[in-house]
PyMOL Python script that loads the backbone (N, CA, C, O; Angstrom):
from pymol import cmd

cmd.read_pdbstr("""\
ATOM      1  N   UNK A   1     132.908  50.965 -52.080  1.00  0.00           N
ATOM      2  CA  UNK A   1     132.428  49.791 -51.367  1.00  0.00           C
ATOM      3  C   UNK A   1     131.298  50.139 -50.395  1.00  0.00           C
ATOM      4  O   UNK A   1     130.461  49.284 -50.106  1.00  0.00           O
ATOM      5  N   UNK A   2     131.253  51.357 -49.893  1.00  0.00           N
ATOM      6  CA  UNK A   2     130.242  51.697 -48.897  1.00  0.00           C
ATOM      7  C   UNK A   2     128.837  51.748 -49.487  1.00  0.00           C
ATOM      8  O   UNK A   2     127.858  51.720 -48.742  1.00  0.00           O
ATOM      9  N   UNK A   3     128.722  51.823 -50.811  1.00  0.00           N
ATOM     10  CA  UNK A   3     127.398  51.909 -51.425  1.00  0.00           C
ATOM     11  C   UNK A   3     126.784  50.534 -51.683  1.00  0.00           C
ATOM     12  O   UNK A   3     125.614  50.446 -52.057  1.00  0.00           O
ATOM     13  N   UNK A   4     127.551  49.463 -51.490  1.00  0.00           N
ATOM     14  CA  UNK A   4     127.031  48.113 -51.719  1.00  0.00           C
ATOM     15  C   UNK A   4     125.890  47.804 -50.743  1.00  0.00           C
ATOM     16  O   UNK A   4     124.863  47.248 -51.133  1.00  0.00           O
ATOM     17  N   UNK A   5     126.078  48.164 -49.498  1.00  0.00           N
ATOM     18  CA  UNK A   5     125.082  47.842 -48.473  1.00  0.00           C
ATOM     19  C   UNK A   5     124.145  49.007 -48.185  1.00  0.00           C
ATOM     20  O   UNK A   5     123.368  48.951 -47.232  1.00  0.00           O
ATOM     21  N   UNK A   6     124.205  50.033 -48.973  1.00  0.00           N
ATOM     22  CA  UNK A   6     123.330  51.179 -48.769  1.00  0.00           C
ATOM     23  C   UNK A   6     124.101  52.364 -48.216  1.00  0.00           C
ATOM     24  O   UNK A   6     125.275  52.255 -47.861  1.00  0.00           O
ATOM     25  N   UNK A   7     123.429  53.479 -48.151  1.00  0.00           N
ATOM     26  CA  UNK A   7     124.051  54.710 -47.689  1.00  0.00           C
ATOM     27  C   UNK A   7     124.251  54.675 -46.174  1.00  0.00           C
ATOM     28  O   UNK A   7     123.386  54.204 -45.435  1.00  0.00           O
ATOM     29  N   UNK A   8     125.376  55.166 -45.729  1.00  0.00           N
ATOM     30  CA  UNK A   8     125.620  55.237 -44.291  1.00  0.00           C
ATOM     31  C   UNK A   8     124.753  56.340 -43.688  1.00  0.00           C
ATOM     32  O   UNK A   8     124.556  57.394 -44.293  1.00  0.00           O
ATOM     33  N   UNK A   9     124.243  56.079 -42.496  1.00  0.00           N
ATOM     34  CA  UNK A   9     123.398  57.060 -41.836  1.00  0.00           C
ATOM     35  C   UNK A   9     124.255  58.017 -41.019  1.00  0.00           C
ATOM     36  O   UNK A   9     125.255  57.624 -40.417  1.00  0.00           O
ATOM     37  N   UNK A  10     123.846  59.272 -41.012  1.00  0.00           N
ATOM     38  CA  UNK A  10     124.560  60.268 -40.227  1.00  0.00           C
ATOM     39  C   UNK A  10     124.202  60.088 -38.754  1.00  0.00           C
ATOM     40  O   UNK A  10     123.175  59.490 -38.434  1.00  0.00           O
ATOM     41  N   UNK A  11     125.034  60.596 -37.868  1.00  0.00           N
ATOM     42  CA  UNK A  11     124.710  60.509 -36.430  1.00  0.00           C
ATOM     43  C   UNK A  11     123.367  61.151 -36.092  1.00  0.00           C
ATOM     44  O   UNK A  11     122.659  60.663 -35.210  1.00  0.00           O
ATOM     45  N   UNK A  12     123.005  62.235 -36.776  1.00  0.00           N
ATOM     46  CA  UNK A  12     121.716  62.889 -36.522  1.00  0.00           C
ATOM     47  C   UNK A  12     120.564  61.967 -36.913  1.00  0.00           C
ATOM     48  O   UNK A  12     119.554  61.912 -36.211  1.00  0.00           O
ATOM     49  N   UNK A  13     120.702  61.244 -38.021  1.00  0.00           N
ATOM     50  CA  UNK A  13     119.661  60.309 -38.442  1.00  0.00           C
ATOM     51  C   UNK A  13     119.539  59.149 -37.461  1.00  0.00           C
ATOM     52  O   UNK A  13     118.435  58.723 -37.120  1.00  0.00           O
ATOM     53  N   UNK A  14     120.693  58.640 -37.010  1.00  0.00           N
ATOM     54  CA  UNK A  14     120.683  57.553 -36.029  1.00  0.00           C
ATOM     55  C   UNK A  14     120.042  58.006 -34.720  1.00  0.00           C
ATOM     56  O   UNK A  14     119.273  57.261 -34.112  1.00  0.00           O
ATOM     57  N   UNK A  15     120.355  59.218 -34.291  1.00  0.00           N
ATOM     58  CA  UNK A  15     119.782  59.779 -33.074  1.00  0.00           C
ATOM     59  C   UNK A  15     118.268  59.871 -33.205  1.00  0.00           C
ATOM     60  O   UNK A  15     117.540  59.472 -32.296  1.00  0.00           O
ATOM     61  N   UNK A  16     117.802  60.382 -34.306  1.00  0.00           N
ATOM     62  CA  UNK A  16     116.365  60.544 -34.544  1.00  0.00           C
ATOM     63  C   UNK A  16     115.648  59.192 -34.557  1.00  0.00           C
ATOM     64  O   UNK A  16     114.561  59.042 -33.999  1.00  0.00           O
ATOM     65  N   UNK A  17     116.284  58.216 -35.207  1.00  0.00           N
ATOM     66  CA  UNK A  17     115.708  56.881 -35.301  1.00  0.00           C
ATOM     67  C   UNK A  17     115.590  56.229 -33.919  1.00  0.00           C
ATOM     68  O   UNK A  17     114.559  55.652 -33.576  1.00  0.00           O
ATOM     69  N   UNK A  18     116.656  56.333 -33.145  1.00  0.00           N
ATOM     70  CA  UNK A  18     116.656  55.739 -31.811  1.00  0.00           C
ATOM     71  C   UNK A  18     115.675  56.451 -30.881  1.00  0.00           C
ATOM     72  O   UNK A  18     115.019  55.811 -30.060  1.00  0.00           O
ATOM     73  N   UNK A  19     115.577  57.765 -31.009  1.00  0.00           N
ATOM     74  CA  UNK A  19     114.636  58.536 -30.194  1.00  0.00           C
ATOM     75  C   UNK A  19     113.204  58.115 -30.512  1.00  0.00           C
ATOM     76  O   UNK A  19     112.372  57.989 -29.614  1.00  0.00           O
ATOM     77  N   UNK A  20     112.925  57.901 -31.787  1.00  0.00           N
ATOM     78  CA  UNK A  20     111.584  57.452 -32.190  1.00  0.00           C
ATOM     79  C   UNK A  20     111.255  56.093 -31.598  1.00  0.00           C
ATOM     80  O   UNK A  20     110.144  55.880 -31.112  1.00  0.00           O
ATOM     81  N   UNK A  21     112.208  55.174 -31.633  1.00  0.00           N
ATOM     82  CA  UNK A  21     111.978  53.846 -31.070  1.00  0.00           C
ATOM     83  C   UNK A  21     111.716  53.929 -29.566  1.00  0.00           C
ATOM     84  O   UNK A  21     110.831  53.250 -29.046  1.00  0.00           O
ATOM     85  N   UNK A  22     112.487  54.762 -28.876  1.00  0.00           N
ATOM     86  CA  UNK A  22     112.291  54.924 -27.435  1.00  0.00           C
ATOM     87  C   UNK A  22     110.917  55.527 -27.135  1.00  0.00           C
ATOM     88  O   UNK A  22     110.220  55.071 -26.228  1.00  0.00           O
ATOM     89  N   UNK A  23     110.535  56.543 -27.891  1.00  0.00           N
ATOM     90  CA  UNK A  23     109.229  57.173 -27.675  1.00  0.00           C
ATOM     91  C   UNK A  23     108.091  56.188 -27.935  1.00  0.00           C
ATOM     92  O   UNK A  23     107.089  56.179 -27.221  1.00  0.00           O
ATOM     93  N   UNK A  24     108.258  55.368 -28.959  1.00  0.00           N
ATOM     94  CA  UNK A  24     107.249  54.365 -29.272  1.00  0.00           C
ATOM     95  C   UNK A  24     107.137  53.351 -28.134  1.00  0.00           C
ATOM     96  O   UNK A  24     106.034  52.961 -27.749  1.00  0.00           O
ATOM     97  N   UNK A  25     108.274  52.930 -27.602  1.00  0.00           N
ATOM     98  CA  UNK A  25     108.275  51.984 -26.490  1.00  0.00           C
ATOM     99  C   UNK A  25     107.614  52.591 -25.254  1.00  0.00           C
ATOM    100  O   UNK A  25     106.868  51.914 -24.547  1.00  0.00           O
ATOM    101  N   UNK A  26     107.888  53.853 -25.001  1.00  0.00           N
ATOM    102  CA  UNK A  26     107.292  54.534 -23.849  1.00  0.00           C
ATOM    103  C   UNK A  26     105.771  54.586 -23.998  1.00  0.00           C
ATOM    104  O   UNK A  26     105.039  54.347 -23.037  1.00  0.00           O
ATOM    105  N   UNK A  27     105.301  54.899 -25.202  1.00  0.00           N
ATOM    106  CA  UNK A  27     103.851  54.937 -25.427  1.00  0.00           C
ATOM    107  C   UNK A  27     103.212  53.559 -25.231  1.00  0.00           C
ATOM    108  O   UNK A  27     102.127  53.451 -24.658  1.00  0.00           O
ATOM    109  N   UNK A  28     103.888  52.504 -25.709  1.00  0.00           N
ATOM    110  CA  UNK A  28     103.366  51.148 -25.545  1.00  0.00           C
ATOM    111  C   UNK A  28     103.296  50.765 -24.069  1.00  0.00           C
ATOM    112  O   UNK A  28     102.322  50.157 -23.624  1.00  0.00           O
ATOM    113  N   UNK A  29     104.318  51.120 -23.324  1.00  0.00           N
ATOM    114  CA  UNK A  29     104.342  50.824 -21.892  1.00  0.00           C
ATOM    115  C   UNK A  29     103.216  51.569 -21.180  1.00  0.00           C
ATOM    116  O   UNK A  29     102.553  51.024 -20.298  1.00  0.00           O
ATOM    117  N   UNK A  30     103.015  52.808 -21.574  1.00  0.00           N
ATOM    118  CA  UNK A  30     101.948  53.616 -20.974  1.00  0.00           C
ATOM    119  C   UNK A  30     100.579  52.989 -21.265  1.00  0.00           C
ATOM    120  O   UNK A  30      99.717  52.940 -20.387  1.00  0.00           O
ATOM    121  N   UNK A  31     100.385  52.515 -22.484  1.00  0.00           N
ATOM    122  CA  UNK A  31      99.124  51.849 -22.843  1.00  0.00           C
ATOM    123  C   UNK A  31      98.900  50.593 -22.004  1.00  0.00           C
ATOM    124  O   UNK A  31      97.801  50.350 -21.506  1.00  0.00           O
ATOM    125  N   UNK A  32      99.949  49.809 -21.858  1.00  0.00           N
ATOM    126  CA  UNK A  32      99.862  48.588 -21.055  1.00  0.00           C
ATOM    127  C   UNK A  32      99.514  48.924 -19.603  1.00  0.00           C
ATOM    128  O   UNK A  32      98.683  48.260 -18.984  1.00  0.00           O
ATOM    129  N   UNK A  33     100.155  49.951 -19.077  1.00  0.00           N
ATOM    130  CA  UNK A  33      99.912  50.350 -17.693  1.00  0.00           C
ATOM    131  C   UNK A  33      98.469  50.799 -17.499  1.00  0.00           C
ATOM    132  O   UNK A  33      97.837  50.451 -16.502  1.00  0.00           O
ATOM    133  N   UNK A  34      97.954  51.560 -18.439  1.00  0.00           N
ATOM    134  CA  UNK A  34      96.567  52.014 -18.343  1.00  0.00           C
ATOM    135  C   UNK A  34      95.598  50.830 -18.407  1.00  0.00           C
ATOM    136  O   UNK A  34      94.580  50.812 -17.715  1.00  0.00           O
ATOM    137  N   UNK A  35      95.922  49.858 -19.232  1.00  0.00           N
ATOM    138  CA  UNK A  35      95.105  48.649 -19.301  1.00  0.00           C
ATOM    139  C   UNK A  35      95.110  47.892 -17.987  1.00  0.00           C
ATOM    140  O   UNK A  35      94.076  47.398 -17.537  1.00  0.00           O
ATOM    141  N   UNK A  36      96.286  47.806 -17.374  1.00  0.00           N
ATOM    142  CA  UNK A  36      96.390  47.124 -16.082  1.00  0.00           C
ATOM    143  C   UNK A  36      95.614  47.873 -15.002  1.00  0.00           C
ATOM    144  O   UNK A  36      95.005  47.250 -14.132  1.00  0.00           O
ATOM    145  N   UNK A  37      95.630  49.194 -15.051  1.00  0.00           N
ATOM    146  CA  UNK A  37      94.891  49.964 -14.059  1.00  0.00           C
ATOM    147  C   UNK A  37      93.383  49.764 -14.229  1.00  0.00           C
ATOM    148  O   UNK A  37      92.650  49.692 -13.243  1.00  0.00           O
ATOM    149  N   UNK A  38      92.928  49.675 -15.458  1.00  0.00           N
ATOM    150  CA  UNK A  38      91.509  49.397 -15.704  1.00  0.00           C
ATOM    151  C   UNK A  38      91.156  48.004 -15.191  1.00  0.00           C
ATOM    152  O   UNK A  38      90.100  47.800 -14.592  1.00  0.00           O
ATOM    153  N   UNK A  39      92.046  47.058 -15.432  1.00  0.00           N
ATOM    154  CA  UNK A  39      91.838  45.689 -14.954  1.00  0.00           C
ATOM    155  C   UNK A  39      91.802  45.668 -13.422  1.00  0.00           C
ATOM    156  O   UNK A  39      91.012  44.935 -12.827  1.00  0.00           O
ATOM    157  N   UNK A  40      92.651  46.465 -12.796  1.00  0.00           N
ATOM    158  CA  UNK A  40      92.690  46.543 -11.337  1.00  0.00           C
ATOM    159  C   UNK A  40      91.348  47.038 -10.784  1.00  0.00           C
ATOM    160  O   UNK A  40      90.836  46.486  -9.810  1.00  0.00           O
ATOM    161  N   UNK A  41      90.791  48.058 -11.395  1.00  0.00           N
ATOM    162  CA  UNK A  41      89.509  48.589 -10.940  1.00  0.00           C
ATOM    163  C   UNK A  41      88.399  47.555 -11.081  1.00  0.00           C
ATOM    164  O   UNK A  41      87.573  47.398 -10.181  1.00  0.00           O
ATOM    165  N   UNK A  42      88.381  46.850 -12.210  1.00  0.00           N
ATOM    166  CA  UNK A  42      87.379  45.809 -12.416  1.00  0.00           C
ATOM    167  C   UNK A  42      87.529  44.694 -11.379  1.00  0.00           C
ATOM    168  O   UNK A  42      86.544  44.160 -10.868  1.00  0.00           O
ATOM    169  N   UNK A  43      88.773  44.360 -11.087  1.00  0.00           N
ATOM    170  CA  UNK A  43      89.049  43.297 -10.135  1.00  0.00           C
ATOM    171  C   UNK A  43      88.592  43.685  -8.732  1.00  0.00           C
ATOM    172  O   UNK A  43      88.072  42.844  -8.000  1.00  0.00           O
ATOM    173  N   UNK A  44      88.777  44.926  -8.355  1.00  0.00           N
ATOM    174  CA  UNK A  44      88.341  45.394  -7.039  1.00  0.00           C
ATOM    175  C   UNK A  44      86.822  45.277  -6.915  1.00  0.00           C
ATOM    176  O   UNK A  44      86.307  44.823  -5.893  1.00  0.00           O
ATOM    177  N   UNK A  45      86.119  45.689  -7.959  1.00  0.00           N
ATOM    178  CA  UNK A  45      84.653  45.583  -7.955  1.00  0.00           C
ATOM    179  C   UNK A  45      84.232  44.122  -7.852  1.00  0.00           C
ATOM    180  O   UNK A  45      83.311  43.784  -7.109  1.00  0.00           O
ATOM    181  N   UNK A  46      84.908  43.262  -8.599  1.00  0.00           N
ATOM    182  CA  UNK A  46      84.590  41.832  -8.589  1.00  0.00           C
ATOM    183  C   UNK A  46      84.870  41.218  -7.219  1.00  0.00           C
ATOM    184  O   UNK A  46      84.107  40.373  -6.750  1.00  0.00           O
ATOM    185  N   UNK A  47      85.953  41.635  -6.581  1.00  0.00           N
ATOM    186  CA  UNK A  47      86.286  41.118  -5.248  1.00  0.00           C
ATOM    187  C   UNK A  47      85.203  41.504  -4.247  1.00  0.00           C
ATOM    188  O   UNK A  47      84.777  40.681  -3.436  1.00  0.00           O
ATOM    189  N   UNK A  48      84.764  42.745  -4.308  1.00  0.00           N
ATOM    190  CA  UNK A  48      83.721  43.204  -3.392  1.00  0.00           C
ATOM    191  C   UNK A  48      82.424  42.424  -3.598  1.00  0.00           C
ATOM    192  O   UNK A  48      81.764  42.028  -2.638  1.00  0.00           O
ATOM    193  N   UNK A  49      82.074  42.212  -4.857  1.00  0.00           N
ATOM    194  CA  UNK A  49      80.846  41.491  -5.174  1.00  0.00           C
ATOM    195  C   UNK A  49      80.928  40.040  -4.689  1.00  0.00           C
ATOM    196  O   UNK A  49      79.973  39.510  -4.121  1.00  0.00           O
ATOM    197  N   UNK A  50      82.069  39.414  -4.918  1.00  0.00           N
ATOM    198  CA  UNK A  50      82.255  38.026  -4.515  1.00  0.00           C
ATOM    199  C   UNK A  50      82.298  37.902  -2.995  1.00  0.00           C
ATOM    200  O   UNK A  50      81.803  36.919  -2.443  1.00  0.00           O
ATOM    201  N   UNK A  51      82.884  38.885  -2.312  1.00  0.00           N
ATOM    202  CA  UNK A  51      82.950  38.853  -0.847  1.00  0.00           C
ATOM    203  C   UNK A  51      81.559  38.968  -0.239  1.00  0.00           C
ATOM    204  O   UNK A  51      81.266  38.336   0.775  1.00  0.00           O
ATOM    205  N   UNK A  52      80.712  39.765  -0.851  1.00  0.00           N
ATOM    206  CA  UNK A  52      79.333  39.891  -0.363  1.00  0.00           C
ATOM    207  C   UNK A  52      78.577  38.576  -0.481  1.00  0.00           C
ATOM    208  O   UNK A  52      77.683  38.282   0.312  1.00  0.00           O
ATOM    209  N   UNK A  53      78.953  37.789  -1.489  1.00  0.00           N
ATOM    210  CA  UNK A  53      78.314  36.484  -1.684  1.00  0.00           C
ATOM    211  C   UNK A  53      78.888  35.438  -0.730  1.00  0.00           C
ATOM    212  O   UNK A  53      78.337  34.344  -0.598  1.00  0.00           O
ATOM    213  N   UNK A  54      79.991  35.774  -0.068  1.00  0.00           N
ATOM    214  CA  UNK A  54      80.573  34.871   0.921  1.00  0.00           C
ATOM    215  C   UNK A  54      81.525  33.835   0.354  1.00  0.00           C
ATOM    216  O   UNK A  54      81.831  32.856   1.035  1.00  0.00           O
ATOM    217  N   UNK A  55      82.000  34.016  -0.858  1.00  0.00           N
ATOM    218  CA  UNK A  55      82.931  33.051  -1.476  1.00  0.00           C
ATOM    219  C   UNK A  55      84.365  33.479  -1.178  1.00  0.00           C
ATOM    220  O   UNK A  55      85.029  34.093  -2.013  1.00  0.00           O
ATOM    221  N   UNK A  56      84.821  33.153  -0.001  1.00  0.00           N
ATOM    222  CA  UNK A  56      86.118  33.647   0.461  1.00  0.00           C
ATOM    223  C   UNK A  56      87.308  32.993  -0.252  1.00  0.00           C
ATOM    224  O   UNK A  56      88.356  33.624  -0.392  1.00  0.00           O
ATOM    225  N   UNK A  57      87.171  31.778  -0.692  1.00  0.00           N
ATOM    226  CA  UNK A  57      88.267  31.132  -1.427  1.00  0.00           C
ATOM    227  C   UNK A  57      88.519  31.873  -2.739  1.00  0.00           C
ATOM    228  O   UNK A  57      89.667  32.109  -3.114  1.00  0.00           O
ATOM    229  N   UNK A  58      87.445  32.236  -3.431  1.00  0.00           N
ATOM    230  CA  UNK A  58      87.582  32.977  -4.685  1.00  0.00           C
ATOM    231  C   UNK A  58      88.139  34.368  -4.426  1.00  0.00           C
ATOM    232  O   UNK A  58      88.938  34.878  -5.213  1.00  0.00           O
ATOM    233  N   UNK A  59      87.722  34.979  -3.330  1.00  0.00           N
ATOM    234  CA  UNK A  59      88.211  36.316  -2.972  1.00  0.00           C
ATOM    235  C   UNK A  59      89.715  36.275  -2.731  1.00  0.00           C
ATOM    236  O   UNK A  59      90.440  37.184  -3.136  1.00  0.00           O
ATOM    237  N   UNK A  60      90.178  35.225  -2.073  1.00  0.00           N
ATOM    238  CA  UNK A  60      91.609  35.096  -1.777  1.00  0.00           C
ATOM    239  C   UNK A  60      92.431  35.011  -3.064  1.00  0.00           C
ATOM    240  O   UNK A  60      93.483  35.640  -3.177  1.00  0.00           O
ATOM    241  N   UNK A  61      91.948  34.231  -4.028  1.00  0.00           N
ATOM    242  CA  UNK A  61      92.641  34.086  -5.312  1.00  0.00           C
ATOM    243  C   UNK A  61      92.662  35.426  -6.056  1.00  0.00           C
ATOM    244  O   UNK A  61      93.684  35.830  -6.612  1.00  0.00           O
ATOM    245  N   UNK A  62      91.503  36.106  -6.052  1.00  0.00           N
ATOM    246  CA  UNK A  62      91.425  37.397  -6.750  1.00  0.00           C
ATOM    247  C   UNK A  62      92.304  38.445  -6.073  1.00  0.00           C
ATOM    248  O   UNK A  62      92.879  39.300  -6.747  1.00  0.00           O
ATOM    249  N   UNK A  63      92.410  38.386  -4.748  1.00  0.00           N
ATOM    250  CA  UNK A  63      93.252  39.342  -4.028  1.00  0.00           C
ATOM    251  C   UNK A  63      94.719  39.148  -4.395  1.00  0.00           C
ATOM    252  O   UNK A  63      95.463  40.118  -4.542  1.00  0.00           O
ATOM    253  N   UNK A  64      95.124  37.908  -4.540  1.00  0.00           N
ATOM    254  CA  UNK A  64      96.509  37.635  -4.962  1.00  0.00           C
ATOM    255  C   UNK A  64      96.749  38.173  -6.370  1.00  0.00           C
ATOM    256  O   UNK A  64      97.809  38.725  -6.664  1.00  0.00           O
ATOM    257  N   UNK A  65      95.759  38.006  -7.228  1.00  0.00           N
ATOM    258  CA  UNK A  65      95.858  38.533  -8.595  1.00  0.00           C
ATOM    259  C   UNK A  65      95.936  40.059  -8.566  1.00  0.00           C
ATOM    260  O   UNK A  65      96.673  40.658  -9.348  1.00  0.00           O
ATOM    261  N   UNK A  66      95.187  40.679  -7.679  1.00  0.00           N
ATOM    262  CA  UNK A  66      95.218  42.135  -7.534  1.00  0.00           C
ATOM    263  C   UNK A  66      96.609  42.610  -7.121  1.00  0.00           C
ATOM    264  O   UNK A  66      97.108  43.609  -7.639  1.00  0.00           O
ATOM    265  N   UNK A  67      97.222  41.904  -6.201  1.00  0.00           N
ATOM    266  CA  UNK A  67      98.573  42.268  -5.752  1.00  0.00           C
ATOM    267  C   UNK A  67      99.563  42.131  -6.902  1.00  0.00           C
ATOM    268  O   UNK A  67     100.423  42.992  -7.092  1.00  0.00           O
ATOM    269  N   UNK A  68      99.442  41.040  -7.675  1.00  0.00           N
ATOM    270  CA  UNK A  68     100.316  40.865  -8.844  1.00  0.00           C
ATOM    271  C   UNK A  68     100.142  42.006  -9.833  1.00  0.00           C
ATOM    272  O   UNK A  68     101.118  42.517 -10.382  1.00  0.00           O
ATOM    273  N   UNK A  69      98.908  42.399 -10.055  1.00  0.00           N
ATOM    274  CA  UNK A  69      98.624  43.492 -10.990  1.00  0.00           C
ATOM    275  C   UNK A  69      99.251  44.787 -10.505  1.00  0.00           C
ATOM    276  O   UNK A  69      99.831  45.530 -11.296  1.00  0.00           O
ATOM    277  N   UNK A  70      99.140  45.061  -9.225  1.00  0.00           N
ATOM    278  CA  UNK A  70      99.725  46.284  -8.667  1.00  0.00           C
ATOM    279  C   UNK A  70     101.245  46.284  -8.778  1.00  0.00           C
ATOM    280  O   UNK A  70     101.849  47.326  -9.030  1.00  0.00           O
ATOM    281  N   UNK A  71     101.862  45.128  -8.591  1.00  0.00           N
ATOM    282  CA  UNK A  71     103.317  45.041  -8.760  1.00  0.00           C
ATOM    283  C   UNK A  71     103.710  45.289 -10.212  1.00  0.00           C
ATOM    284  O   UNK A  71     104.715  45.946 -10.483  1.00  0.00           O
ATOM    285  N   UNK A  72     102.923  44.765 -11.141  1.00  0.00           N
ATOM    286  CA  UNK A  72     103.206  44.992 -12.566  1.00  0.00           C
ATOM    287  C   UNK A  72     103.089  46.473 -12.907  1.00  0.00           C
ATOM    288  O   UNK A  72     103.905  47.001 -13.662  1.00  0.00           O
ATOM    289  N   UNK A  73     102.088  47.141 -12.360  1.00  0.00           N
ATOM    290  CA  UNK A  73     101.923  48.572 -12.611  1.00  0.00           C
ATOM    291  C   UNK A  73     103.140  49.334 -12.107  1.00  0.00           C
ATOM    292  O   UNK A  73     103.639  50.237 -12.779  1.00  0.00           O
ATOM    293  N   UNK A  74     103.617  48.967 -10.916  1.00  0.00           N
ATOM    294  CA  UNK A  74     104.806  49.611 -10.353  1.00  0.00           C
ATOM    295  C   UNK A  74     106.024  49.379 -11.246  1.00  0.00           C
ATOM    296  O   UNK A  74     106.827  50.288 -11.457  1.00  0.00           O
ATOM    297  N   UNK A  75     106.158  48.162 -11.769  1.00  0.00           N
ATOM    298  CA  UNK A  75     107.282  47.859 -12.664  1.00  0.00           C
ATOM    299  C   UNK A  75     107.198  48.667 -13.952  1.00  0.00           C
ATOM    300  O   UNK A  75     108.220  49.115 -14.474  1.00  0.00           O
ATOM    301  N   UNK A  76     105.975  48.857 -14.470  1.00  0.00           N
ATOM    302  CA  UNK A  76     105.808  49.654 -15.679  1.00  0.00           C
ATOM    303  C   UNK A  76     106.194  51.110 -15.442  1.00  0.00           C
ATOM    304  O   UNK A  76     106.790  51.744 -16.313  1.00  0.00           O
ATOM    305  N   UNK A  77     105.855  51.647 -14.262  1.00  0.00           N
ATOM    306  CA  UNK A  77     106.273  53.010 -13.937  1.00  0.00           C
ATOM    307  C   UNK A  77     107.802  53.114 -13.930  1.00  0.00           C
ATOM    308  O   UNK A  77     108.370  54.062 -14.472  1.00  0.00           O
ATOM    309  N   UNK A  78     108.459  52.129 -13.308  1.00  0.00           N
ATOM    310  CA  UNK A  78     109.920  52.135 -13.245  1.00  0.00           C
ATOM    311  C   UNK A  78     110.529  52.011 -14.639  1.00  0.00           C
ATOM    312  O   UNK A  78     111.486  52.712 -14.966  1.00  0.00           O
ATOM    313  N   UNK A  79     109.983  51.130 -15.449  1.00  0.00           N
ATOM    314  CA  UNK A  79     110.491  50.926 -16.808  1.00  0.00           C
ATOM    315  C   UNK A  79     110.331  52.184 -17.647  1.00  0.00           C
ATOM    316  O   UNK A  79     111.232  52.559 -18.397  1.00  0.00           O
ATOM    317  N   UNK A  80     109.186  52.831 -17.515  1.00  0.00           N
ATOM    318  CA  UNK A  80     108.944  54.065 -18.273  1.00  0.00           C
ATOM    319  C   UNK A  80     109.950  55.142 -17.880  1.00  0.00           C
ATOM    320  O   UNK A  80     110.491  55.832 -18.744  1.00  0.00           O
ATOM    321  N   UNK A  81     110.201  55.288 -16.585  1.00  0.00           N
ATOM    322  CA  UNK A  81     111.144  56.319 -16.151  1.00  0.00           C
ATOM    323  C   UNK A  81     112.563  56.008 -16.613  1.00  0.00           C
ATOM    324  O   UNK A  81     113.324  56.922 -16.934  1.00  0.00           O
ATOM    325  N   UNK A  82     112.924  54.733 -16.650  1.00  0.00           N
ATOM    326  CA  UNK A  82     114.249  54.363 -17.152  1.00  0.00           C
ATOM    327  C   UNK A  82     114.382  54.683 -18.636  1.00  0.00           C
ATOM    328  O   UNK A  82     115.408  55.202 -19.075  1.00  0.00           O
ATOM    329  N   UNK A  83     113.347  54.375 -19.400  1.00  0.00           N
ATOM    330  CA  UNK A  83     113.391  54.685 -20.833  1.00  0.00           C
ATOM    331  C   UNK A  83     113.437  56.193 -21.075  1.00  0.00           C
ATOM    332  O   UNK A  83     114.130  56.658 -21.980  1.00  0.00           O
ATOM    333  N   UNK A  84     112.706  56.951 -20.272  1.00  0.00           N
ATOM    334  CA  UNK A  84     112.754  58.403 -20.411  1.00  0.00           C
ATOM    335  C   UNK A  84     114.145  58.927 -20.064  1.00  0.00           C
ATOM    336  O   UNK A  84     114.625  59.875 -20.686  1.00  0.00           O
ATOM    337  N   UNK A  85     114.786  58.320 -19.085  1.00  0.00           N
ATOM    338  CA  UNK A  85     116.155  58.697 -18.740  1.00  0.00           C
ATOM    339  C   UNK A  85     117.122  58.427 -19.874  1.00  0.00           C
ATOM    340  O   UNK A  85     117.987  59.250 -20.170  1.00  0.00           O
ATOM    341  N   UNK A  86     116.978  57.276 -20.506  1.00  0.00           N
ATOM    342  CA  UNK A  86     117.833  56.930 -21.646  1.00  0.00           C
ATOM    343  C   UNK A  86     117.594  57.908 -22.788  1.00  0.00           C
ATOM    344  O   UNK A  86     118.534  58.362 -23.440  1.00  0.00           O
ATOM    345  N   UNK A  87     116.322  58.225 -23.020  1.00  0.00           N
ATOM    346  CA  UNK A  87     115.984  59.156 -24.084  1.00  0.00           C
ATOM    347  C   UNK A  87     116.599  60.527 -23.832  1.00  0.00           C
ATOM    348  O   UNK A  87     117.134  61.157 -24.744  1.00  0.00           O
ATOM    349  N   UNK A  88     116.517  60.976 -22.598  1.00  0.00           N
ATOM    350  CA  UNK A  88     117.101  62.271 -22.245  1.00  0.00           C
ATOM    351  C   UNK A  88     118.608  62.236 -22.391  1.00  0.00           C
ATOM    352  O   UNK A  88     119.213  63.194 -22.872  1.00  0.00           O
ATOM    353  N   UNK A  89     119.216  61.136 -21.978  1.00  0.00           N
ATOM    354  CA  UNK A  89     120.672  60.996 -22.073  1.00  0.00           C
ATOM    355  C   UNK A  89     121.119  61.023 -23.534  1.00  0.00           C
ATOM    356  O   UNK A  89     122.155  61.604 -23.859  1.00  0.00           O
ATOM    357  N   UNK A  90     120.340  60.397 -24.410  1.00  0.00           N
ATOM    358  CA  UNK A  90     120.669  60.375 -25.836  1.00  0.00           C
ATOM    359  C   UNK A  90     120.592  61.793 -26.410  1.00  0.00           C
ATOM    360  O   UNK A  90     121.454  62.197 -27.191  1.00  0.00           O
ATOM    361  N   UNK A  91     119.572  62.534 -26.027  1.00  0.00           N
ATOM    362  CA  UNK A  91     119.406  63.899 -26.547  1.00  0.00           C
ATOM    363  C   UNK A  91     120.544  64.806 -26.101  1.00  0.00           C
ATOM    364  O   UNK A  91     121.026  65.628 -26.880  1.00  0.00           O
ATOM    365  N   UNK A  92     120.976  64.662 -24.849  1.00  0.00           N
ATOM    366  CA  UNK A  92     121.969  65.565 -24.295  1.00  0.00           C
ATOM    367  C   UNK A  92     123.348  65.324 -24.909  1.00  0.00           C
ATOM    368  O   UNK A  92     124.063  66.275 -25.225  1.00  0.00           O
ATOM    369  N   UNK A  93     123.718  64.065 -25.076  1.00  0.00           N
ATOM    370  CA  UNK A  93     125.060  63.769 -25.591  1.00  0.00           C
ATOM    371  C   UNK A  93     125.124  63.759 -27.077  1.00  0.00           C
ATOM    372  O   UNK A  93     126.189  63.524 -27.647  1.00  0.00           O
TER     373      UNK A  93
END
""", "prot")
cmd.dss("prot")
cmd.show_as("cartoon", "prot")
cmd.util.cbc("prot")
cmd.orient("prot")
């Protein structure tokens, strides 16, 4: 009966599969974080340029966006470290 739904995977195969998924997720998170950091740098330049022009209402909106971006970057760092912890825990046990 076990062959009806396919071959059962060994624990080593399951471990390898799960480790690959975690590593892939970590890489995706890292890519997203790098994109956000690039966006942050562009936003800082834009804020400075807009402030020189004296458009303070626009600067205020962009500053709030900058703060949101920085919080997202911090969350990505935390998420990455949690995934790395899970990955390490899987390898050890």
